Biotite code that builds the C-alpha atoms (Angstrom):
import biotite.structure as struc

atoms = struc.array([
    struc.Atom([-0.025, 0.077, -0.048], chain_id="A", res_id=1, res_name="MET", atom_name="CA", element="C"),
    struc.Atom([1.266, 3.422, -1.014], chain_id="A", res_id=2, res_name="LYS", atom_name="CA", element="C"),
    struc.Atom([0.972, 6.274, 1.475], chain_id="A", res_id=3, res_name="PRO", atom_name="CA", element="C"),
    struc.Atom([-1.445, 9.055, 0.586], chain_id="A", res_id=4, res_name="LYS", atom_name="CA", element="C"),
    struc.Atom([-0.002, 12.625, 0.236], chain_id="A", res_id=5, res_name="PRO", atom_name="CA", element="C"),
    struc.Atom([-0.551, 14.842, 3.261], chain_id="A", res_id=6, res_name="PRO", atom_name="CA", element="C"),
    struc.Atom([-3.720, 16.957, 3.339], chain_id="A", res_id=7, res_name="GLU", atom_name="CA", element="C"),
    struc.Atom([-3.087, 20.607, 2.772], chain_id="A", res_id=8, res_name="PRO", atom_name="CA", element="C"),
    struc.Atom([-3.000, 22.764, 5.971], chain_id="A", res_id=9, res_name="THR", atom_name="CA", element="C"),
    struc.Atom([-6.287, 24.762, 6.282], chain_id="A", res_id=10, res_name="PRO", atom_name="CA", element="C"),
    struc.Atom([-4.600, 28.115, 6.809], chain_id="A", res_id=11, res_name="LEU", atom_name="CA", element="C"),
    struc.Atom([-2.302, 27.788, 3.861], chain_id="A", res_id=12, res_name="ALA", atom_name="CA", element="C"),
    struc.Atom([-1.784, 30.692, 1.474], chain_id="A", res_id=13, res_name="THR", atom_name="CA", element="C"),
    struc.Atom([-2.964, 30.392, -2.071], chain_id="A", res_id=14, res_name="PRO", atom_name="CA", element="C"),
    struc.Atom([0.659, 29.700, -3.195], chain_id="A", res_id=15, res_name="GLU", atom_name="CA", element="C"),
    struc.Atom([1.071, 27.038, -0.617], chain_id="A", res_id=16, res_name="GLU", atom_name="CA", element="C"),
    struc.Atom([-2.211, 25.374, -1.663], chain_id="A", res_id=17, res_name="ARG", atom_name="CA", element="C"),
    struc.Atom([-1.061, 25.552, -5.314], chain_id="A", res_id=18, res_name="GLN", atom_name="CA", element="C"),
    struc.Atom([2.248, 23.943, -4.289], chain_id="A", res_id=19, res_name="GLN", atom_name="CA", element="C"),
    struc.Atom([0.383, 21.216, -2.276], chain_id="A", res_id=20, res_name="ASP", atom_name="CA", element="C"),
    struc.Atom([-1.795, 20.483, -5.397], chain_id="A", res_id=21, res_name="ARG", atom_name="CA", element="C"),
    struc.Atom([1.330, 20.140, -7.529], chain_id="A", res_id=22, res_name="LYS", atom_name="CA", element="C"),
    struc.Atom([2.999, 17.878, -5.020], chain_id="A", res_id=23, res_name="HIS", atom_name="CA", element="C"),
    struc.Atom([-0.245, 15.748, -4.824], chain_id="A", res_id=24, res_name="ALA", atom_name="CA", element="C"),
    struc.Atom([-0.363, 15.449, -8.673], chain_id="A", res_id=25, res_name="LEU", atom_name="CA", element="C"),
    struc.Atom([3.323, 14.472, -8.631], chain_id="A", res_id=26, res_name="LEU", atom_name="CA", element="C"),
    struc.Atom([2.752, 11.895, -5.951], chain_id="A", res_id=27, res_name="HIS", atom_name="CA", element="C"),
    struc.Atom([-0.117, 10.448, -7.991], chain_id="A", res_id=28, res_name="GLU", atom_name="CA", element="C"),
    struc.Atom([1.897, 10.348, -11.193], chain_id="A", res_id=29, res_name="ALA", atom_name="CA", element="C"),
    struc.Atom([4.732, 8.476, -9.446], chain_id="A", res_id=30, res_name="LEU", atom_name="CA", element="C"),
    struc.Atom([2.486, 5.909, -7.859], chain_id="A", res_id=31, res_name="CYS", atom_name="CA", element="C"),
    struc.Atom([0.747, 5.249, -11.314], chain_id="A", res_id=32, res_name="LYS", atom_name="CA", element="C"),
    struc.Atom([4.016, 4.960, -12.937], chain_id="A", res_id=33, res_name="ARG", atom_name="CA", element="C"),
    struc.Atom([5.451, 2.564, -10.298], chain_id="A", res_id=34, res_name="CYS", atom_name="CA", element="C"),
    struc.Atom([2.401, 0.341, -10.566], chain_id="A", res_id=35, res_name="LEU", atom_name="CA", element="C"),
    struc.Atom([2.849, 0.272, -14.391], chain_id="A", res_id=36, res_name="ALA", atom_name="CA", element="C"),
    struc.Atom([6.440, -0.726, -13.968], chain_id="A", res_id=37, res_name="ILE", atom_name="CA", element="C"),
    struc.Atom([5.454, -3.560, -11.500], chain_id="A", res_id=38, res_name="GLU", atom_name="CA", element="C"),
    struc.Atom([2.952, -4.750, -14.072], chain_id="A", res_id=39, res_name="VAL", atom_name="CA", element="C"),
    struc.Atom([5.737, -4.756, -16.725], chain_id="A", res_id=40, res_name="ASP", atom_name="CA", element="C"),
    struc.Atom([7.946, -6.740, -14.213], chain_id="A", res_id=41, res_name="CYS", atom_name="CA", element="C"),
    struc.Atom([5.312, -9.406, -13.960], chain_id="A", res_id=42, res_name="LEU", atom_name="CA", element="C"),
    struc.Atom([5.094, -9.628, -17.760], chain_id="A", res_id=43, res_name="ASP", atom_name="CA", element="C"),
    struc.Atom([8.895, -9.968, -17.794], chain_id="A", res_id=44, res_name="LEU", atom_name="CA", element="C"),
    struc.Atom([8.357, -12.694, -15.142], chain_id="A", res_id=45, res_name="MET", atom_name="CA", element="C"),
    struc.Atom([6.391, -14.728, -17.641], chain_id="A", res_id=46, res_name="ASP", atom_name="CA", element="C"),
    struc.Atom([9.232, -14.477, -20.255], chain_id="A", res_id=47, res_name="LEU", atom_name="CA", element="C"),
    struc.Atom([11.928, -15.266, -17.683], chain_id="A", res_id=48, res_name="LEU", atom_name="CA", element="C"),
    struc.Atom([9.974, -18.343, -16.426], chain_id="A", res_id=49, res_name="SER", atom_name="CA", element="C"),
    struc.Atom([9.644, -19.676, -19.935], chain_id="A", res_id=50, res_name="GLU", atom_name="CA", element="C"),
    struc.Atom([13.387, -18.915, -20.582], chain_id="A", res_id=51, res_name="ALA", atom_name="CA", element="C"),
    struc.Atom([14.138, -20.990, -17.445], chain_id="A", res_id=52, res_name="HIS", atom_name="CA", element="C"),
    struc.Atom([11.797, -23.774, -18.453], chain_id="A", res_id=53, res_name="ARG", atom_name="CA", element="C"),
    struc.Atom([13.582, -24.183, -21.805], chain_id="A", res_id=54, res_name="VAL", atom_name="CA", element="C"),
    struc.Atom([17.115, -23.561, -20.533], chain_id="A", res_id=55, res_name="SER", atom_name="CA", element="C"),
    struc.Atom([17.437, -20.757, -23.089], chain_id="A", res_id=56, res_name="LEU", atom_name="CA", element="C"),
    struc.Atom([20.996, -20.002, -22.028], chain_id="A", res_id=57, res_name="TRP", atom_name="CA", element="C"),
    struc.Atom([22.166, -23.362, -23.526], chain_id="A", res_id=58, res_name="THR", atom_name="CA", element="C"),
    struc.Atom([20.453, -22.515, -26.781], chain_id="A", res_id=59, res_name="GLN", atom_name="CA", element="C"),
    struc.Atom([22.108, -19.099, -26.918], chain_id="A", res_id=60, res_name="MET", atom_name="CA", element="C"),
    struc.Atom([25.648, -20.691, -26.176], chain_id="A", res_id=61, res_name="GLY", atom_name="CA", element="C"),
    struc.Atom([26.050, -19.592, -22.415], chain_id="A", res_id=62, res_name="TYR", atom_name="CA", element="C"),
    struc.Atom([27.634, -21.958, -20.024], chain_id="A", res_id=63, res_name="PRO", atom_name="CA", element="C"),
    struc.Atom([25.114, -20.885, -17.246], chain_id="A", res_id=64, res_name="SER", atom_name="CA", element="C"),
    struc.Atom([21.886, -19.165, -16.563], chain_id="A", res_id=65, res_name="ALA", atom_name="CA", element="C"),
    struc.Atom([23.500, -16.463, -14.503], chain_id="A", res_id=66, res_name="ALA", atom_name="CA", element="C"),
    struc.Atom([25.968, -15.602, -17.276], chain_id="A", res_id=67, res_name="ARG", atom_name="CA", element="C"),
    struc.Atom([23.231, -15.534, -19.907], chain_id="A", res_id=68, res_name="TYR", atom_name="CA", element="C"),
    struc.Atom([20.898, -13.271, -17.952], chain_id="A", res_id=69, res_name="PHE", atom_name="CA", element="C"),
    struc.Atom([23.701, -10.966, -16.775], chain_id="A", res_id=70, res_name="GLU", atom_name="CA", element="C"),
    struc.Atom([25.689, -10.791, -19.929], chain_id="A", res_id=71, res_name="GLU", atom_name="CA", element="C"),
    struc.Atom([23.287, -11.642, -22.674], chain_id="A", res_id=72, res_name="GLY", atom_name="CA", element="C"),
    struc.Atom([20.109, -9.944, -21.280], chain_id="A", res_id=73, res_name="VAL", atom_name="CA", element="C"),
    struc.Atom([21.479, -7.443, -18.895], chain_id="A", res_id=74, res_name="GLY", atom_name="CA", element="C"),
    struc.Atom([19.588, -8.449, -15.754], chain_id="A", res_id=75, res_name="LEU", atom_name="CA", element="C"),
    struc.Atom([21.093, -9.197, -12.406], chain_id="A", res_id=76, res_name="HIS", atom_name="CA", element="C"),
    struc.Atom([20.553, -12.936, -11.825], chain_id="A", res_id=77, res_name="TYR", atom_name="CA", element="C"),
    struc.Atom([19.199, -12.258, -8.299], chain_id="A", res_id=78, res_name="ARG", atom_name="CA", element="C"),
    struc.Atom([16.332, -10.230, -10.023], chain_id="A", res_id=79, res_name="THR", atom_name="CA", element="C"),
    struc.Atom([15.688, -13.106, -12.445], chain_id="A", res_id=80, res_name="VAL", atom_name="CA", element="C"),
    struc.Atom([15.635, -15.583, -9.537], chain_id="A", res_id=81, res_name="GLN", atom_name="CA", element="C"),
    struc.Atom([13.145, -13.290, -7.614], chain_id="A", res_id=82, res_name="ARG", atom_name="CA", element="C"),
    struc.Atom([10.764, -12.898, -10.553], chain_id="A", res_id=83, res_name="LEU", atom_name="CA", element="C"),
    struc.Atom([10.938, -16.629, -11.412], chain_id="A", res_id=84, res_name="VAL", atom_name="CA", element="C"),
    struc.Atom([10.129, -17.364, -7.753], chain_id="A", res_id=85, res_name="ALA", atom_name="CA", element="C"),
    struc.Atom([7.049, -15.144, -7.950], chain_id="A", res_id=86, res_name="ILE", atom_name="CA", element="C"),
    struc.Atom([5.983, -16.898, -11.147], chain_id="A", res_id=87, res_name="GLY", atom_name="CA", element="C"),
    struc.Atom([6.325, -20.324, -9.447], chain_id="A", res_id=88, res_name="ARG", atom_name="CA", element="C"),
    struc.Atom([4.259, -19.069, -6.515], chain_id="A", res_id=89, res_name="GLY", atom_name="CA", element="C"),
    struc.Atom([1.475, -17.707, -8.834], chain_id="A", res_id=90, res_name="LEU", atom_name="CA", element="C"),
    struc.Atom([1.530, -21.049, -10.679], chain_id="A", res_id=91, res_name="GLU", atom_name="CA", element="C"),
    struc.Atom([0.739, -22.786, -7.372], chain_id="A", res_id=92, res_name="ARG", atom_name="CA", element="C"),
    struc.Atom([-2.501, -20.804, -7.032], chain_id="A", res_id=93, res_name="LEU", atom_name="CA", element="C"),
    struc.Atom([-5.779, -22.049, -8.664], chain_id="A", res_id=94, res_name="PRO", atom_name="CA", element="C"),
    struc.Atom([-6.135, -20.815, -12.240], chain_id="A", res_id=95, res_name="ASP", atom_name="CA", element="C"),
    struc.Atom([-9.301, -18.934, -11.261], chain_id="A", res_id=96, res_name="SER", atom_name="CA", element="C"),
    struc.Atom([-7.344, -16.729, -8.721], chain_id="A", res_id=97, res_name="GLU", atom_name="CA", element="C"),
    struc.Atom([-4.171, -15.928, -10.768], chain_id="A", res_id=98, res_name="ARG", atom_name="CA", element="C"),
    struc.Atom([-5.327, -12.735, -12.435], chain_id="A", res_id=99, res_name="VAL", atom_name="CA", element="C"),
    struc.Atom([-6.480, -11.296, -9.119], chain_id="A", res_id=100, res_name="GLU", atom_name="CA", element="C"),
    struc.Atom([-3.277, -12.437, -7.526], chain_id="A", res_id=101, res_name="ALA", atom_name="CA", element="C"),
    struc.Atom([-1.073, -10.915, -10.244], chain_id="A", res_id=102, res_name="ARG", atom_name="CA", element="C"),
    struc.Atom([-2.754, -7.472, -9.726], chain_id="A", res_id=103, res_name="LYS", atom_name="CA", element="C"),
    struc.Atom([-2.340, -7.714, -5.928], chain_id="A", res_id=104, res_name="ALA", atom_name="CA", element="C"),
    struc.Atom([1.280, -8.742, -6.320], chain_id="A", res_id=105, res_name="ILE", atom_name="CA", element="C"),
    struc.Atom([1.889, -5.822, -8.760], chain_id="A", res_id=106, res_name="ALA", atom_name="CA", element="C"),
    struc.Atom([0.554, -3.430, -6.157], chain_id="A", res_id=107, res_name="ARG", atom_name="CA", element="C"),
    struc.Atom([2.686, -5.027, -3.537], chain_id="A", res_id=108, res_name="LEU", atom_name="CA", element="C"),
    struc.Atom([5.930, -4.744, -5.532], chain_id="A", res_id=109, res_name="GLY", atom_name="CA", element="C"),
    struc.Atom([8.356, -7.408, -6.655], chain_id="A", res_id=110, res_name="THR", atom_name="CA", element="C"),
    struc.Atom([10.715, -7.202, -3.693], chain_id="A", res_id=111, res_name="HIS", atom_name="CA", element="C"),
    struc.Atom([8.000, -8.108, -1.152], chain_id="A", res_id=112, res_name="LYS", atom_name="CA", element="C"),
    struc.Atom([6.375, -10.436, -3.582], chain_id="A", res_id=113, res_name="ALA", atom_name="CA", element="C"),
    struc.Atom([9.642, -12.265, -3.937], chain_id="A", res_id=114, res_name="GLY", atom_name="CA", element="C"),
    struc.Atom([9.841, -12.694, -0.125], chain_id="A", res_id=115, res_name="VAL", atom_name="CA", element="C"),
    struc.Atom([6.259, -13.886, -0.132], chain_id="A", res_id=116, res_name="LEU", atom_name="CA", element="C"),
    struc.Atom([6.628, -16.261, -3.086], chain_id="A", res_id=117, res_name="ALA", atom_name="CA", element="C"),
    struc.Atom([7.333, -19.473, -1.029], chain_id="A", res_id=118, res_name="PRO", atom_name="CA", element="C"),
    struc.Atom([3.992, -19.061, 0.802], chain_id="A", res_id=119, res_name="LEU", atom_name="CA", element="C"),
    struc.Atom([1.928, -18.290, -2.389], chain_id="A", res_id=120, res_name="LEU", atom_name="CA", element="C"),
    struc.Atom([-0.271, -21.437, -3.007], chain_id="A", res_id=121, res_name="GLY", atom_name="CA", element="C"),
    struc.Atom([1.142, -23.180, 0.078], chain_id="A", res_id=122, res_name="ALA", atom_name="CA", element="C"),
    struc.Atom([-1.261, -25.347, 2.106], chain_id="A", res_id=123, res_name="GLU", atom_name="CA", element="C"),
    struc.Atom([-3.162, -23.411, 4.855], chain_id="A", res_id=124, res_name="ASP", atom_name="CA", element="C"),
    struc.Atom([-2.008, -20.002, 3.428], chain_id="A", res_id=125, res_name="GLN", atom_name="CA", element="C"),
    struc.Atom([-4.574, -17.455, 2.207], chain_id="A", res_id=126, res_name="ASP", atom_name="CA", element="C"),
    struc.Atom([-2.716, -15.518, -0.377], chain_id="A", res_id=127, res_name="TRP", atom_name="CA", element="C"),
    struc.Atom([-5.109, -12.482, -0.022], chain_id="A", res_id=128, res_name="ARG", atom_name="CA", element="C"),
    struc.Atom([-4.428, -12.172, 3.721], chain_id="A", res_id=129, res_name="ALA", atom_name="CA", element="C"),
    struc.Atom([-0.780, -12.559, 3.087], chain_id="A", res_id=130, res_name="LEU", atom_name="CA", element="C"),
    struc.Atom([-0.496, -9.915, 0.538], chain_id="A", res_id=131, res_name="VAL", atom_name="CA", element="C"),
    struc.Atom([-2.691, -7.526, 2.787], chain_id="A", res_id=132, res_name="THR", atom_name="CA", element="C"),
    struc.Atom([-0.420, -8.204, 5.701], chain_id="A", res_id=133, res_name="GLN", atom_name="CA", element="C"),
    struc.Atom([2.737, -7.912, 3.610], chain_id="A", res_id=134, res_name="ALA", atom_name="CA", element="C"),
    struc.Atom([1.616, -4.416, 2.347], chain_id="A", res_id=135, res_name="GLY", atom_name="CA", element="C"),
    struc.Atom([1.602, -3.287, 6.065], chain_id="A", res_id=136, res_name="GLN", atom_name="CA", element="C"),
    struc.Atom([5.025, -4.738, 6.908], chain_id="A", res_id=137, res_name="MET", atom_name="CA", element="C"),
    struc.Atom([8.625, -3.849, 6.214], chain_id="A", res_id=138, res_name="THR", atom_name="CA", element="C"),
    struc.Atom([10.421, -6.202, 3.813], chain_id="A", res_id=139, res_name="GLU", atom_name="CA", element="C"),
    struc.Atom([12.670, -7.336, 6.768], chain_id="A", res_id=140, res_name="GLN", atom_name="CA", element="C"),
    struc.Atom([9.663, -8.034, 9.036], chain_id="A", res_id=141, res_name="ALA", atom_name="CA", element="C"),
    struc.Atom([8.065, -9.917, 6.146], chain_id="A", res_id=142, res_name="LEU", atom_name="CA", element="C"),
    struc.Atom([11.143, -12.011, 5.564], chain_id="A", res_id=143, res_name="GLN", atom_name="CA", element="C"),
    struc.Atom([11.306, -12.952, 9.275], chain_id="A", res_id=144, res_name="GLU", atom_name="CA", element="C"),
    struc.Atom([7.684, -14.126, 9.199], chain_id="A", res_id=145, res_name="ARG", atom_name="CA", element="C"),
    struc.Atom([8.049, -16.106, 6.045], chain_id="A", res_id=146, res_name="VAL", atom_name="CA", element="C"),
    struc.Atom([11.232, -17.701, 7.364], chain_id="A", res_id=147, res_name="SER", atom_name="CA", element="C"),
    struc.Atom([9.330, -18.697, 10.507], chain_id="A", res_id=148, res_name="LYS", atom_name="CA", element="C"),
    struc.Atom([6.480, -20.187, 8.602], chain_id="A", res_id=149, res_name="VAL", atom_name="CA", element="C"),
    struc.Atom([8.751, -22.049, 6.187], chain_id="A", res_id=150, res_name="THR", atom_name="CA", element="C"),
    struc.Atom([11.111, -22.896, 8.969], chain_id="A", res_id=151, res_name="GLU", atom_name="CA", element="C"),
    struc.Atom([13.988, -21.496, 6.963], chain_id="A", res_id=152, res_name="ALA", atom_name="CA", element="C"),
    struc.Atom([16.860, -19.596, 8.370], chain_id="A", res_id=153, res_name="ALA", atom_name="CA", element="C"),
    struc.Atom([16.150, -15.860, 8.087], chain_id="A", res_id=154, res_name="PRO", atom_name="CA", element="C"),
    struc.Atom([18.112, -14.016, 5.482], chain_id="A", res_id=155, res_name="ARG", atom_name="CA", element="C"),
    struc.Atom([20.671, -11.382, 6.686], chain_id="A", res_id=156, res_name="SER", atom_name="CA", element="C"),
    struc.Atom([19.850, -7.844, 5.495], chain_id="A", res_id=157, res_name="GLN", atom_name="CA", element="C"),
])
């Protein structure tokens, strides 16, 4: 969840109110653009998942996935791994819920979604509640919670 811009102060001058409106419009434009980028990242996730599925790096003459994605595509391999993990998490959800889940994940952002990915589609885990809770937590707190649920060692930050 993105924070809302502050309300203008009631005793503000006309110039201050105009500046507040400009800031509110800038804030809105930033939030819209960030959401569009997150949606683009999820579209990229689909391509990366397919590239992984077919081991595209071998077809392109690279010795490893990491080398292919970093040198051939220009993406840090950690980013690729995060997006592929999100894709796998979404694939564990029922088909009827994936479109809604993708939209919720896009609003959450890929970093938190990557942390949440192991719980998506897991038994006894409601993805809607998880996404809502994740939106209210820091990434570190979310990582600690996911590590506890999955009984994995927490990642160092």
